[in-house]
N, CA and C of each residue as an Amber inpcrd file, in Angstrom:
protein
   402
   0.8150000  -1.1330000  -0.0120000   0.0050000  -0.0190000  -0.0720000
   0.8240000   1.1550000   0.0510000   0.4450000   2.1740000  -0.8300000
   1.2740000   3.4850000  -0.7930000   0.9460000   4.3350000   0.4230000
   1.7050000   5.2190000   0.6000000   1.4120000   6.3000000   1.7400000
   0.1650000   7.0600000   1.4510000  -0.5140000   7.2990000   2.4810000
  -1.7860000   8.1530000   2.3100000  -1.6700000   9.2890000   3.3650000
  -2.0550000  10.4010000   2.9450000  -1.9570000  11.6760000   3.7780000
  -3.2420000  12.3000000   4.0050000  -3.4550000  12.9070000   5.1430000
  -4.5990000  13.5740000   5.5920000  -4.7150000  14.9130000   4.6210000
  -6.0690000  15.5120000   4.5910000  -6.1050000  16.6600000   3.8030000
  -5.3440000  17.7620000   4.3420000  -5.0150000  17.9430000   5.7500000
  -4.2040000  18.8010000   6.2960000  -2.7670000  18.7960000   5.9090000
  -2.2800000  17.5980000   5.8850000  -0.8670000  17.2700000   5.4290000
  -0.6850000  17.7780000   3.8590000  -1.6240000  17.2500000   3.1090000
  -1.6890000  17.5050000   1.6020000  -1.8130000  18.9440000   1.3140000
  -2.6790000  19.7410000   2.1390000  -2.6400000  21.1510000   2.0490000
  -1.3950000  21.8650000   2.3100000  -0.9540000  21.5110000   3.4430000
   0.4170000  22.0890000   3.9510000   1.4100000  21.8940000   2.8570000
   1.5790000  20.6920000   2.2980000   2.5130000  20.4260000   1.1770000
   2.3210000  21.3250000   0.0420000   1.0900000  21.5780000  -0.5050000
   0.9220000  22.4440000  -1.6480000   1.0890000  23.8450000  -1.2180000
   0.7500000  24.3020000  -0.0480000   1.1010000  25.7550000   0.3820000
   2.6090000  25.8070000   0.5180000   3.2860000  24.9050000   0.8310000
   4.6970000  25.0260000   1.1010000   5.4860000  25.2420000  -0.3430000
   5.0160000  24.8110000  -1.3680000   5.3670000  25.0320000  -2.7030000
   5.4950000  26.6420000  -3.0510000   4.3410000  27.1420000  -2.7190000
   4.2090000  28.6520000  -3.0480000   5.1950000  29.3720000  -2.1530000
   5.2600000  28.9350000  -0.8480000   6.2870000  29.6020000   0.0830000
   7.6090000  29.4730000  -0.2260000   8.1100000  28.1600000  -0.8410000
   9.4570000  28.0000000  -1.0690000   9.8040000  28.8550000  -2.4590000
   8.9950000  29.0500000  -3.4740000   9.2300000  29.8420000  -4.5780000
   9.2720000  31.2840000  -4.3000000   8.4670000  31.8500000  -3.3410000
   8.5740000  33.0560000  -2.8450000   7.4430000  34.2050000  -3.4360000
   7.5070000  35.3640000  -3.0950000   6.5320000  36.2750000  -3.4770000
   6.7480000  37.0590000  -4.5850000   7.9210000  36.7830000  -5.3670000
   8.2150000  37.6390000  -6.5500000   8.5430000  36.7960000  -7.7000000
   7.7090000  35.7300000  -7.9690000   8.1430000  34.8190000  -9.1850000
   7.7470000  35.2910000 -10.3580000   8.5230000  34.8070000 -11.5220000
   8.0360000  35.2710000 -12.8130000   7.4260000  33.9880000 -13.4650000
   6.5630000  34.1140000 -14.5230000   5.9640000  33.2120000 -15.2140000
   6.5340000  33.3660000 -16.6140000   7.2510000  32.4570000 -17.3440000
   7.8220000  32.6150000 -18.7310000   6.9070000  31.7400000 -19.7050000
   6.3200000  32.3420000 -20.6070000   5.5740000  31.6380000 -21.6920000
   6.6010000  31.2030000 -22.7570000   6.8910000  30.0010000 -23.0990000
   7.8720000  29.8800000 -24.1290000   7.4800000  28.9550000 -25.3500000
   8.1050000  28.8220000 -26.3610000   7.7880000  28.0900000 -27.5550000
   8.3590000  26.6910000 -27.2450000   7.8090000  25.7690000 -28.1150000
   8.4920000  24.3870000 -28.0990000   8.1540000  23.4810000 -26.8350000
   8.7370000  22.5170000 -26.6870000   8.6060000  21.5040000 -25.5820000
   9.4780000  21.9850000 -24.3350000   9.0000000  21.6780000 -23.1450000
   9.7080000  22.0540000 -21.9750000  10.9350000  21.0960000 -21.8620000
  12.0600000  21.5810000 -21.3190000  13.1780000  20.7570000 -21.0260000
  12.8400000  19.5510000 -20.1890000  13.9550000  18.5590000 -20.0160000
  13.5900000  17.2920000 -19.3850000  13.1960000  17.5470000 -17.8340000
  13.5340000  18.5990000 -17.2380000  13.2970000  18.8700000 -15.8760000
  13.5270000  20.3880000 -15.5660000  13.1160000  20.7180000 -14.4430000
  13.4450000  22.2780000 -14.0330000  14.9280000  22.5320000 -13.9720000
  15.7440000  21.5670000 -13.6440000  17.2090000  21.8130000 -13.4560000
  17.8730000  22.0370000 -14.8780000  17.0760000  21.6450000 -15.9150000
  17.8010000  21.7610000 -17.3280000  17.7750000  23.2190000 -17.8040000
  18.6040000  23.4420000 -18.7120000  18.7330000  24.7350000 -19.2850000
  17.3770000  25.1350000 -20.0410000  17.0540000  26.3670000 -19.9880000
  15.8100000  26.9610000 -20.8300000  15.8440000  26.4910000 -22.1040000
  14.5870000  26.0240000 -22.6870000  14.5790000  25.7690000 -24.1890000
  13.3790000  26.6460000 -24.8070000  13.4960000  26.6550000 -26.1300000
  12.3900000  27.5130000 -26.7490000  12.7390000  29.0010000 -26.5600000
  11.9800000  29.8780000 -27.1320000  12.0280000  31.3170000 -27.0960000
  11.0900000  31.7920000 -26.2020000  11.2580000  32.8700000 -25.4270000
  10.3000000  33.5090000 -24.4960000   9.4230000  34.2640000 -25.3440000
   8.0900000  34.0950000 -25.1460000   6.9870000  34.8280000 -25.8880000
   6.4390000  36.0360000 -24.8700000   6.5910000  35.7650000 -23.5900000
   5.9700000  36.6340000 -22.6760000   6.4230000  36.2510000 -21.2990000
   6.7430000  37.3520000 -20.4470000   7.2170000  37.0590000 -19.2550000
   6.2420000  37.8730000 -18.2490000   5.5140000  37.0930000 -17.3510000
   4.6230000  37.7830000 -16.3770000   5.0940000  37.8270000 -15.0520000
   5.0520000  38.9390000 -14.3360000   5.5410000  39.0560000 -13.0420000
   4.2850000  38.7220000 -12.2450000   4.4510000  37.7020000 -11.4490000
   3.0570000  37.1830000 -10.7900000   2.9210000  38.0150000  -9.5860000
   1.5790000  38.0240000  -9.1760000   1.2750000  38.8270000  -7.8490000
   2.0930000  38.2650000  -6.6690000   2.2440000  39.0760000  -5.5880000
   2.8940000  38.6250000  -4.5310000   2.3650000  37.4840000  -3.9950000
   0.9730000  37.4120000  -3.7900000   0.3490000  36.1560000  -3.2120000
  -0.3400000  35.5850000  -4.5890000   0.4970000  34.7660000  -5.3340000
   0.1230000  34.2590000  -6.5580000  -0.6830000  32.9570000  -6.6430000
  -0.9500000  32.2950000  -5.5140000  -1.6830000  31.1050000  -5.4830000
  -2.6350000  31.1650000  -4.2450000  -4.1250000  30.7360000  -4.4160000
  -4.9260000  30.6580000  -3.3040000  -4.4970000  29.5800000  -2.3740000
  -4.9010000  29.8100000  -1.1040000  -4.6610000  28.6600000  -0.1790000
  -5.1430000  27.3170000  -0.5580000  -4.4750000  26.4360000  -0.2170000
  -4.7490000  24.9860000  -0.8090000  -6.1690000  24.5800000   0.0020000
  -6.8880000  23.9680000  -0.9170000  -8.1430000  23.5540000  -0.4980000
  -8.7000000  22.3660000  -1.3640000  -9.4340000  21.3540000  -0.8720000
  -9.8450000  20.2180000  -1.6870000  -8.5700000  19.6190000  -2.3850000
  -7.4880000  19.5730000  -1.7400000  -6.3770000  19.0540000  -2.2290000
  -5.8430000  19.5000000  -3.6330000  -6.1220000  20.7490000  -3.7220000
  -5.4830000  21.5470000  -4.9110000  -5.2330000  22.9860000  -4.3910000
  -4.6620000  23.5990000  -5.3960000  -4.2300000  25.0830000  -5.2050000
  -4.3380000  25.7660000  -6.5320000  -5.1130000  26.7920000  -6.6730000
  -5.2970000  27.4440000  -7.8350000  -4.5930000  28.8700000  -7.9060000
  -4.3800000  29.4270000  -9.0940000  -3.8620000  30.7250000  -9.2550000
  -4.7300000  31.7610000  -8.5840000  -4.0640000  32.7780000  -8.1280000
  -4.7360000  33.9630000  -7.4650000  -4.3460000  35.2790000  -8.2310000
  -5.3310000  36.0570000  -8.4100000  -5.0330000  37.3700000  -9.1640000
  -5.2160000  37.1840000 -10.5790000  -4.6790000  38.2360000 -11.2210000
  -4.6750000  38.2680000 -12.6890000  -3.2190000  37.9560000 -13.1590000
  -3.2050000  37.0380000 -13.9750000  -1.9160000  36.6000000 -14.7050000
  -1.8630000  37.0800000 -16.2340000  -1.5300000  38.3160000 -16.4640000
  -1.4380000  38.6710000 -17.8830000  -0.4170000  39.7990000 -18.2550000
   0.1200000  39.7930000 -19.4870000   1.0630000  40.8970000 -19.9260000
   0.8810000  41.0660000 -21.4720000   1.4590000  41.9850000 -21.9090000
   1.7370000  42.1450000 -23.4150000   2.9040000  41.1310000 -23.8310000
   2.5970000  40.4470000 -24.8350000   3.6610000  39.5400000 -25.2800000
   4.8460000  40.3890000 -25.8710000   6.0550000  39.7700000 -25.7470000
   7.3370000  40.4480000 -26.2480000   7.7370000  39.8690000 -27.4620000
   7.1330000  38.8240000 -28.0650000   7.5400000  38.1020000 -29.2530000
   6.2770000  37.3190000 -29.9240000   6.4830000  36.8540000 -31.1540000
   5.4500000  36.1560000 -31.8420000   5.7670000  34.8140000 -31.8420000
   4.7980000  33.8730000 -31.6640000   5.0530000  32.3110000 -31.8070000
   3.9810000  31.6300000 -31.1650000   4.1080000  30.2850000 -31.0400000
   2.9990000  29.3060000 -30.4490000   3.6950000  28.9240000 -29.0580000
   2.8250000  29.1220000 -28.0580000   3.1930000  28.7950000 -26.8120000
   3.3030000  27.2710000 -26.6940000   4.4090000  26.7370000 -26.1620000
   4.4480000  25.3380000 -26.0340000   4.5310000  24.9110000 -24.5850000
   5.3410000  25.6380000 -23.6520000   5.5040000  25.3310000 -22.3600000
   5.6700000  26.7110000 -21.4840000   5.6000000  26.4450000 -20.1880000
   5.8910000  27.5150000 -19.2410000   6.9240000  27.1410000 -18.1980000
   7.4460000  28.1940000 -17.6740000   8.3770000  27.9880000 -16.6160000
   8.1170000  29.0590000 -15.4910000   7.7740000  28.6560000 -14.2610000
   7.7430000  29.6710000 -13.0800000   9.0410000  29.6020000 -12.5490000
   9.6550000  30.9130000 -12.2510000  10.9290000  30.9930000 -11.8020000
  11.1040000  31.9580000 -10.7610000  12.0430000  31.8890000  -9.8800000
  12.3510000  32.7700000  -8.8350000  13.8810000  33.1870000  -9.1370000
  13.9670000  34.4540000  -9.6310000  15.3450000  34.8500000 -10.2900000
  15.5130000  33.9320000 -11.5270000  16.8010000  33.4340000 -11.5130000
  16.9520000  32.4670000 -12.7180000  16.6490000  30.9850000 -12.5120000
  16.2090000  30.6490000 -11.3080000  15.9200000  29.2860000 -11.0410000
  14.5910000  28.7650000 -11.3780000  14.4370000  27.8480000 -12.2110000
  13.2020000  27.2580000 -12.4190000  12.5530000  26.4410000 -11.3930000
  11.2190000  26.6620000 -10.9910000  10.7550000  25.7260000  -9.8170000
   9.5470000  24.8830000 -10.3590000   8.7050000  25.5030000 -11.4080000
   7.7170000  24.6640000 -11.9630000   7.7020000  24.8340000 -13.4310000
   7.4820000  23.7480000 -14.1220000   7.2880000  23.8130000 -15.5470000
   6.2160000  22.8450000 -16.1220000   5.7350000  23.1210000 -17.2770000
   4.8180000  22.2290000 -17.9150000   4.3020000  22.7210000 -19.0370000
   3.3080000  22.0670000 -19.6990000   2.7750000  22.5500000 -21.0200000
   1.7960000  23.4990000 -20.9860000   1.7320000  24.3350000 -22.1150000
   0.5460000  25.3540000 -22.2090000  -0.4980000  24.6140000 -23.0830000
  -1.6320000  25.0080000 -22.8620000  -2.7900000  24.7130000 -23.4900000
  -3.8320000  25.7410000 -23.6730000  -4.8130000  25.5130000 -24.6560000
  -5.7100000  26.6840000 -24.6970000  -7.0990000  25.8700000 -24.5350000
  -8.0030000  26.7390000 -23.7870000  -9.3340000  26.1060000 -23.7870000
  -9.8490000  26.5340000 -22.5130000 -10.7930000  25.8540000 -21.9560000
 -11.4370000  26.1040000 -20.7100000 -11.0650000  25.3240000 -19.5410000
 -10.2800000  24.1940000 -19.7320000 -10.0240000  23.3620000 -18.5920000
  -8.6280000  22.7190000 -18.9680000  -8.0110000  22.2170000 -17.8650000
  -6.7080000  21.6860000 -17.9460000  -6.4480000  20.4520000 -17.1890000
  -5.6850000  19.5390000 -17.5520000  -5.3720000  18.3390000 -16.6820000
  -4.2440000  18.9360000 -15.8380000  -3.8510000  18.1860000 -14.6240000
  -3.0180000  18.5540000 -13.8200000  -1.5620000  18.8360000 -14.4370000
  -0.9480000  19.9360000 -14.2230000   0.5190000  20.1550000 -14.8540000
   0.2980000  21.0230000 -15.9820000  -0.8180000  21.5190000 -16.5680000
  -0.8910000  22.3210000 -17.6020000  -1.3250000  23.7280000 -17.2810000
  -0.8510000  24.7510000 -17.8900000  -1.3600000  26.0600000 -17.7190000
  -2.2640000  26.5240000 -18.9310000  -3.4410000  27.0340000 -18.6930000
  -4.3160000  27.3540000 -19.7830000  -4.3140000  28.8060000 -20.0800000
  -4.0820000  29.0190000 -21.5280000  -3.9320000  30.4550000 -21.9660000
  -5.2640000  30.6380000 -22.7770000  -5.6700000  31.9510000 -22.8630000
  -6.8050000  32.4010000 -23.7000000  -6.3620000  31.9690000 -25.2240000
  -5.3070000  31.9010000 -25.6140000  -4.7500000  31.6910000 -26.9420000
  -3.3810000  31.2530000 -26.9820000  -2.8950000  30.0870000 -27.5830000
  -1.4590000  29.7230000 -27.7430000  -0.8310000  30.1770000 -28.8040000
  -1.6080000  30.7880000 -29.8510000  -0.9060000  31.5010000 -30.9490000
  -0.7270000  32.9150000 -30.5800000   0.4730000  33.3270000 -30.2730000
   0.6220000  34.6460000 -29.6790000   1.3540000  35.5360000 -30.6570000
   0.8710000  36.8050000 -30.7420000   1.6410000  37.8990000 -31.5770000
   2.1010000  38.8670000 -30.6490000   3.2230000  39.4380000 -31.0950000
   3.9750000  40.4020000 -30.2110000   3.0120000  41.5570000 -29.8990000
   2.9930000  41.9860000 -28.7350000   2.0850000  43.0260000 -28.0000000
   0.7840000  42.6140000 -27.8010000   0.4150000  41.4370000 -28.2250000
  -0.8590000  40.9010000 -27.8840000  -0.8820000  40.6140000 -26.3150000
  -2.0300000  40.8490000 -25.5710000  -2.1750000  40.6830000 -24.2000000
  -2.2260000  39.0830000 -24.0150000  -1.3990000  38.5140000 -23.3880000
  -1.4560000  37.0250000 -23.0480000  -1.9480000  36.8690000 -21.5710000
  -2.9430000  36.0330000 -21.4300000  -3.6830000  35.8350000 -20.1640000
  -3.7830000  34.4380000 -19.8910000  -3.4240000  34.1260000 -18.6310000
  -3.6240000  32.7820000 -18.1210000  -4.9130000  32.6240000 -17.5170000
  -5.7740000  31.6700000 -17.9030000  -7.1850000  31.5740000 -17.4630000
  -7.2290000  30.5270000 -16.3290000  -6.1700000  29.5270000 -16.3570000
  -6.2990000  28.4590000 -15.3970000  -4.9000000  28.0030000 -15.1960000
  -4.6240000  27.7580000 -13.8670000  -3.3320000  27.1030000 -13.4870000
  -3.6050000  26.4940000 -11.9880000  -3.4150000  25.1640000 -12.0430000
  -3.8680000  24.4660000 -10.6770000  -2.7640000  23.4750000 -10.2530000
  -2.3700000  23.5440000  -8.9940000  -1.4890000  22.4930000  -8.5910000
  -2.4400000  21.4270000  -7.7500000  -2.1500000  20.0980000  -8.1080000
  -3.1130000  19.1720000  -7.5580000  -2.2480000  18.2140000  -6.6080000
  -2.6840000  17.9180000  -5.4140000  -2.0240000  16.9920000  -4.6310000
  -2.4530000  15.6040000  -4.9480000  -1.8980000  14.6930000  -3.9070000
  -2.1930000  13.3660000  -4.1500000  -3.6600000  13.0260000  -3.8020000
  -4.2560000  11.9550000  -4.3610000  -5.5570000  11.6140000  -4.1430000
  -5.6870000  11.1270000  -2.6690000  -6.8690000  11.2890000  -2.0380000
  -7.2460000  10.8690000  -0.6950000  -7.1210000   9.2940000  -0.6310000
């Protein structure tokens, strides 16, 4: 049998991720596929860099944690969004694929549109961190 955690422990784990990353992270929307892991060198071109709000995630609830505030910025380049990286300084802490639409699976960041033109407003509509099942 695998480990099982209470809701309180799972919520604390999710909230600790935001605390570890800090209050001034940036979100980079990039072209192409994500690197093999967060420690790998950046890949693709940066299409937009969003300075996230200081309290960028809501408190964990129901074994998940959703974005807080508005995540949007004018694009700095033209291309197709393929992946994202959330960074504190130069260090990547979270990465995953970008998708377009109204809902996402765990690990995806949802944009209004993945086809981005320079100066277009890029808006993240959904971002959720999901804990382990009960």
